[in-house]
C-alpha positions as CSV (number, residue, x, y, z in Angstrom):
1,D,0.0,0.0,0.0
2,Y,2.8,2.4,0.9
3,A,4.5,1.8,-2.5
4,I,1.3,2.6,-4.4
5,L,0.8,5.8,-2.5
6,K,4.4,6.8,-3.0
7,Y,4.5,5.9,-6.7
8,Y,1.2,7.2,-7.9
9,L,0.6,10.1,-5.5
10,Q,4.2,11.0,-4.4
11,V,2.9,10.8,-0.8
12,D,5.2,10.0,2.0
13,A,2.8,8.3,4.4
14,T,5.0,8.0,7.5
15,P,5.1,7.1,10.3
16,L,3.4,3.8,9.4
17,F,2.4,0.6,11.1
18,C,2.3,-2.7,9.2
19,T,-0.2,-5.2,10.6
20,K,1.4,-8.0,8.6
21,I,4.9,-7.4,9.9
22,A,3.6,-6.9,13.4
23,S,1.7,-10.2,13.2
24,R,4.6,-12.1,11.8
25,L,6.8,-10.8,14.6
26,S,4.3,-11.4,17.4
27,R,2.3,-14.4,16.2
28,T,5.1,-16.9,15.2
29,Y,2.8,-19.9,15.8
30,T,0.8,-19.3,12.6
31,D,1.2,-18.4,9.0
32,K,-2.1,-16.6,8.9
33,H,-1.2,-12.9,8.9
34,G,-3.7,-11.3,6.4
35,L,-6.3,-8.8,7.4
36,K,-9.2,-11.3,7.3
37,D,-7.4,-13.7,9.6
38,L,-6.2,-11.0,12.0
39,C,-9.7,-9.6,12.3
40,K,-11.1,-13.1,13.0
41,Q,-8.5,-14.2,15.4
42,L,-7.8,-11.0,17.3
43,L,-11.1,-9.1,17.1
44,S,-13.6,-12.0,16.6
45,V,-14.8,-10.1,13.5
46,E,-15.6,-11.8,10.1
47,I,-14.8,-9.6,7.1
48,S,-15.5,-10.4,3.5
49,K,-12.7,-10.2,0.9
50,T,-14.9,-11.0,-2.1
51,E,-14.2,-7.7,-3.8
52,Q,-10.5,-8.1,-3.4
53,T,-10.1,-9.5,-6.9
54,S,-12.5,-7.3,-8.7
55,D,-11.5,-4.6,-11.3
56,W,-9.9,-1.8,-9.2
57,G,-8.5,-0.2,-12.4
58,S,-11.9,1.0,-13.5
59,E,-12.4,4.8,-13.6
60,Q,-15.6,4.4,-11.5
61,L,-15.6,2.0,-8.5
62,S,-18.8,0.1,-7.8
63,D,-20.8,0.6,-4.6
64,K,-19.6,-2.9,-3.4
65,Q,-15.9,-1.9,-4.1
66,M,-16.4,1.4,-2.1
67,E,-18.0,-0.6,0.8
68,Y,-15.1,-3.1,0.6
69,A,-12.5,-0.3,0.7
70,A,-14.2,1.3,3.8
71,N,-14.5,-2.1,5.6
72,D,-10.9,-2.9,4.7
73,V,-9.6,-0.2,7.0
74,I,-12.4,0.1,9.6
75,Y,-10.7,-2.3,12.0
76,L,-7.1,-1.2,11.7
77,H,-7.0,0.9,14.9
78,R,-8.2,-2.0,17.0
79,L,-5.8,-4.4,15.3
80,K,-2.9,-2.0,15.8
81,A,-3.7,-1.9,19.6
82,A,-4.0,-5.7,19.8
83,L,-0.8,-6.2,17.9
84,Q,1.1,-3.7,19.9
85,E,0.2,-5.6,23.0
86,L,1.4,-8.8,21.5
87,L,4.7,-7.2,20.4
88,K,5.2,-5.8,23.9
89,R,4.5,-9.2,25.4
90,E,7.0,-10.9,23.1
91,G,9.6,-8.2,23.6
92,R,9.6,-7.3,19.9
93,E,8.4,-3.7,19.9
94,S,11.8,-2.3,19.1
95,I,12.5,-4.6,16.1
96,A,8.9,-3.9,14.8
97,K,9.5,-0.2,14.9
98,A,12.8,-0.6,13.0
99,C,11.0,-2.7,10.4
100,F,8.3,-0.1,10.0
101,K,10.9,2.6,9.5
102,F,12.6,0.6,6.8
103,I,9.4,0.1,4.7
104,P,9.8,3.4,2.8
105,A,13.4,2.5,1.8
106,R,12.3,-1.0,0.7
107,C,9.5,0.5,-1.3
108,E,11.8,3.0,-3.0
109,L,14.1,0.2,-3.9
110,D,11.1,-1.6,-5.5
111,I,10.0,1.5,-7.3
112,Q,13.5,2.0,-8.7
113,G,13.5,-1.5,-10.1
114,W,15.4,-3.4,-7.4
115,N,12.4,-5.6,-6.6
116,E,14.0,-8.6,-8.4
117,V,17.3,-8.4,-6.7
118,D,18.0,-8.7,-2.9
119,I,20.7,-6.1,-2.5
120,F,21.2,-7.2,1.1
121,Q,22.2,-10.7,0.1
122,H,25.8,-11.6,0.8
């Protein structure tokens, strides 16, 4: 999401919090780190992802797409709070913050065409 905002709108949306990274660092017992699974497991909320694969390139979004987009972000504040507690419990707040700060640099590498090469590989 950050890379899309940066590339198309030239927006630097920082500071940021990535639910997927936070989940991976704090919930090592699972490989389910997507928004749907996080909402279900941490908030006991079922969300639909049926519009996820619809045509988002259209000039006019459908009402269902608009509703999907709104619902896609409505639970983020509660998820952030829950994940911050888990990161704190696991002693991984500091590394999570470092990862979040690195996201803009990683996205800039991708935008500049380095997405196929791991420049950090030894």
